[in-house]
N, C-alpha and C positions, 0 to 999 in steps of 0.2 A: 610789803605785808604790814598790817595794822597792829595795834596793841591787842586786838582781839583775834590774833592769829592762832595757829595750832596749839601754842602753849596754853591758850585760854580754854580750849575744849578737848584737850588730850585725854581727860578722864571720862569723857562721855563716850562710852563704847557701844551702846545699843540705843534703839529707838525710844524705849521707855525713858531712859536717862535724858535724852535730848528733849523729849516732850515735857518732862518735869522741869527742866531748865527753862524752856520757853514759857511755861505757865507762870514762872516766877520772875521773868525778865522785865516786864513792864508794870507800871504802877496801877493800871486799871485794866479790867478784862475787855471792856468795849471802849474804844477810843477812835471815833470816826474822824476821817480826814485823809487826804491824799498826799499831803506835803511830805511826810516822813517816808511812807512806803514808796512814793514816787521818786524821791531822791535815791533810795537804795536800788530801785528798779533801773534807774538811769545808769548807776554805777555797774550794775550787772548786765547792762545792754539787753534788757528784756524785749523780745520781739517775736510775735506770733504771726507775722505776715505771711509765713509759708502755708498757713492753714485757713480754712473757712471757719470763722469764729461766730458762735451764737451766744449771746448773753441773755440770761433769763432772770427777771426780777419779779416780785409780787409778794403779797402777804401770805397766800397759800397756793399750793399747786406747782411750785417750782420744780421740786424733785421728780414728780410724776410726769410733768411736761418734758423735762430733760430726758427721762427714761424712755418715753415714747419716741422722741426724735432719735435718740441713740439706737434703739432697736430697729427702727425703720431704716436708718442709714446702713446699719450692719447687714440688713437683709435686702438691700437694694443693689441693683446693677451698678449704680454710681460709685459704690464703695469697693467693689470687688477688685478693681485694678489699682486701688490706692492704698494708703498706709493706715487706714483704720480710723476709729472714732474714740475720742477721749472725753470724759466727763469729770469736771471738778465740782464737788458739792460739799455742803457742810450743814449741820454737824453730822458726825457719824453715829451709828447705833451701837456697834460692838467693838470695832477695831478702827484705829485712826486711819489705816491704809485705805479704808472704804472711801475716803474723801477724794481720791484720784484713781480712776479706773480707765484702762486703755483696752479696747476691744473686750470689755466686760471682765477684765482681770484687774484686781486691786494691785496697786503699785507695791513693789517690794521695799523692805526696810532700808536696804543699802542705798538705793536711789534717792530716798528722802534724806538720809544722813549726809550723803555727798552734797546735796543741795543745801542743807543747813550749814555745812562748813563754808561753802561759797558765800552765803549770806553773812555769816559771822565775820568773815574776812572783809566783806564789802561795807558793812554798815558803820564801822568805826564807832563814833559816839552817838549815833542815831538809835534811839530806843524804839523797838517795834513791839506791838501787841502780838499775842499768840496767833491770832487770826491773820494779821498782816504777814508775819514771819512764815506761816505755813502756806499762805497763798503764794507768796514769792517762791517758795520751794516747789510748789506744784507747777508754776510757770517755768521754772528752770528745768524741771523734769520733762515738761512738754517740749521745750526747745531742743532737748537732747533726743527725744523719741520721735518728734516731728510727725504726729498723726495728721491726716488730711482734714479732719473735722474736729473742732474743739468746742465743747458746750460748757459754758461757765455759769454755774448757779450763783447768783448774788447772795451774799450772806445776810446783810441787814440794810434795808433801804435801797440805795442804788447810787445816788449822786456822790456820796462820800465813802462808799464801800471799796475795799481794796481791789476788788475785781475790776473796778471802773478805771484803772490805769490802762486797761486794754481797749483799743478801738475795735469793736466788733463789726462784723458784716451785717448781722441781723440783731436787732434788739427786741426782746419779747417781754411784755407785761402780762402776767397771768391774771391776778385779782388784786383789788385794793380794798383793805378793810383796816379796822383798828387793831394795832399790835405795836409793841415797842414805842408807845406814845411818848415816853420820856426822851427818846432820841429823835423821833420822826414827826411828832406833832399830834394834836388831839382830835383831828377830824380827817375825813377821807380826802378832801381837797389838798390839805397840806402834805399828808402822807403820799398822795399821788404825785405831787411835785417832786418829792424825794425819789420815788421809784422812777419817774420819768427822766431822772438825771443820767440814766445809762444811754439815752438816745444820742445819736450823732446826725449831722446833716447829710452825710454820704452813706446812708445805710437804709435797708428796709426795716420798717417798724411794724410789729404785730401785737395787737392789743386784744386780749381775750376776755376781759371783764365785761359782763353783760349790762352793767350799770356803771360805766367808766366815769370817773370824776372829770370835770371840765379841765382841771389843771393838766391832766395827762394828754387829752386830745389837743388842747391849745398849744402845749409845748411841742407836740409832734408836728402840728401844722405850721407852727412858727419856724421850726427847723426845715420844713419842706414847703416853703412858700410857693416855689415854682415846680415842685415835684409831688403833688398831692397823691399821685398814683403809687407812691412808695410807702404810704401809711395804710394799714389793713386793720379795720375795726370789726369786731364781732357784731353780728346782726346787721351789718351793712355790707362788708366785703366778703364775709364768710358766715354762713347761716346753718343752724342745726334745726332739724324738724323730726318729730316723732312719727313713726309709721308702724302701727300695730306692735309687733314684738321686736321690730328693728328700728333703726334711726337712719336719717339721711344727712349728708353734709354737702354743701354747695358753695362754690366760690364763683367768680366771674369766668374762670377758665375750666373748672372741674366740677362734675356732679357725681356724687357717690351715693348709691342707694343700697339698702339691705345690709347695713352695718350692724354687727353684733353688739350685745351688751359688753361693757368694759369692766375690767377689774379695778381700774383707777377711775377717778372722776371723769365723766364723759366730757365735761367742759374743757378739761386739760388736753384730752385727745383732739378735740376740735381745734384748739389753739395750735397744737403741734402740727396738725395737718396743714394749716396755713403756712407755717414755717417750712415744712417739707416741700410744699409747692414752690415757694420762693427759692429753695435749694435745687429746683429743677428735677425733682424726683417725679417719675411717672406713677401716678396714683390711680388705682382701681380698687374695687370693693374686695376682691380676693386678696390682694396684697395687704390692704389695710386690716382686714379681718384676721389675717395671719399675724400681723404685728400686735393687734389687740389681744389675741390669745397668748402671746408671749410676754406681755407687759404686766408684770406684777412687781410691786415694789415693797421691800421690807418695811414694816411699820406703817404702811398706808392701807387701812382697812385690810390688813393681812390676816386671813383666816387660817387657823391652825387646828387640825383635828387631833385630839388627844385619844389614844386608843383606850376604850373602856371608860372614858370620862367625857366631860362636856367640851364643846368646841370653845376656842379662844380667838377673839379678834384683837389685834394689836394696832393702835393708831396713835401717831405722834401729835395729833390735834391738840392745840394749846391756846386757842383764841376763839371768840364767839363765832366767827365765820366758819371755822373748821368744825366746831361742835354742832352748828346748825346743819352742816352737811352730814355729819355723823348721825344726827337724829333721823333724817330722811332715809339714810342707808339702813339703819336699824329697823325701821318700820318695814322696809322692803324685804330685808333678809329674814326677819322674824316670820313674816307671812309665807315666804318661799320655803323655809326650812322647818316651819312649825315649832320653833323654840317655845318652851313653856315660860321660863323666866329669864330675865337678863340681869346679870350681876355686873356691877361696874367696880373696877379697881382703879383709883385715880390718885395721882400726886402731881402737883404743879409747882412752878416757880412763883415766888412771892411777888414778882413785878408784873404778873399777868392779870388780866381782868377775870379773876377766878369766879366771881358771882355770875357774871353774864355767860361765861363759858359753861358752867355747870347747869344753869337754868335752862339752857337749850335742850337738855336731855332729861329734864325732870319728869316728863310724861312717858319716857321710854325705859327707864331703869326701875327695876323692882327692889333691888337691894344694893346699897352703897358700901364700899370698903375703901378706907383711906389710910395713909401713913406718910411718914416724912421721907424725903430724899436726902442723901448724904452729900449734898453740894451746897456751896455758900449761899446761892440765891434761892434756895428752896423755901417754899411756904411750910410753916410748922404743921404738925398734925392737928394742933388745936385750931389753927386758922382754917384748915381744910374742913374740919368737923363743924366749925361754926358757920361757915358758908353753906354747907350742905343742910344744916339744921334749919335753914330759912324756908326750905320747901319740902323736907322729908323727915319722917321719924325713924327711918331705917338707915341709921349711920353706924357703921362699925369702925372704930378707930384703933389703929395699931401703932407701935413705935416706928415701924418702917414699912415701906411698900411691899417688901418681900413677905413679911408676915401677913399683910393684908391679902395678898394673892393666895398664899397657902391656905388661909381660912376660907376664902371664897371658893377655891378649888375643892376644898373638903366638903363644903356645905352644898354646893351645886350638884344637881343630878345630871345624868348623861343627856337628858333632853333639854338642858338649859344652855345658856351662852354666857361667857364671861367677856366683857369688854375691858381692855386695859388701855388707858389713854392719859393725856395731860401733859406729856413732855417727852422729848427724845430720851431723857434720863430714865423716865418711868418705863418706857418700852424696852430700853437697853437692859434694865435690871431684870425684867421678867422674861424677855426673849431668851436670855442665856439659860433659863431653867427648862425651856421647852425643847422637844425634839422636832426640828424643822425638817420636813420631808423634802 
């Protein structure tokens, strides 16, 4: 036993206490690199070779891609005789336990606490960030529960993210765009190289970006010099086409027609379908449409009807690519539902490209409401208001995002729509106030 044995954590009796301890354990919140977490993983003998593992990286679309793969596997014949499907993702919206779910059930407190104790005994003098620590805990729980399929959502980047200590069977890249530039680089090519770091030479690689950077494609092909048929590119190896009220998906092996509209971004469904084909699932339109109908993800264009009041859409979008998608989505839903006005409630982190993210929505929002978040990296209400003032005169500024939402909800009519976006923290704050059906 090390000096960090039970005497060190005997006073930590519940999950909240453990999480507070982990939040204050390391000197910085984000500390990319695999050396520290890799050493502790080696001491813990981390090994997921019992499962089929899919790692999903990208600027946007990771969570929804993971959810579609998860739902398809759980509804497939391939999974019925096996031990189920696990998804590890971050960050969470309301409860930490959301970060690891097995067969759609969030993991319990005690399993996490037991894993934390094992890590604390193993790490000795190695300092781990909150994310590294909790990632190792998830991997330990997975080793204990041994699901047949494990889907790992990469936290930040790819090459140096803690999830990358695992050699996956399939590597997935959803989209590449500007975000986390201080960690990943200032252009899509550089960021793409970081995302491509999850790739391995002995795995299938699925790339869903419709305008993929050369750095991603080149790295994939370099790894597969003699196995080009293991790299699957959007618009080359799998194709999406519109067909009146439906859409079609086609690969070299499968053709699906008459697919229904999706609740999550359709591009992410298209990417997930390529992954499912490589997992040897039998795909047909009825099966895919059933999965489409079941795949809704909290905080991703999540529509909530308030009885006697206006509808609310919650979206964690926090970068320009995400808000460009939101702008298109709002145009579509406003026409379909005949909303009169759209009210936006927004709060963001200070290290995001706030101006570009907001500007994407300037033609779609009628009234803006903003306030501060109570987290260290949050942009101040003054910063948010000044960025909004560059393109609108309708800025309502409050001390916090809760007050901003309450006022928007009070002033909007039942025929209006409120969009809440800008951060996981923003959605988390407001979602707890709503009745989710």
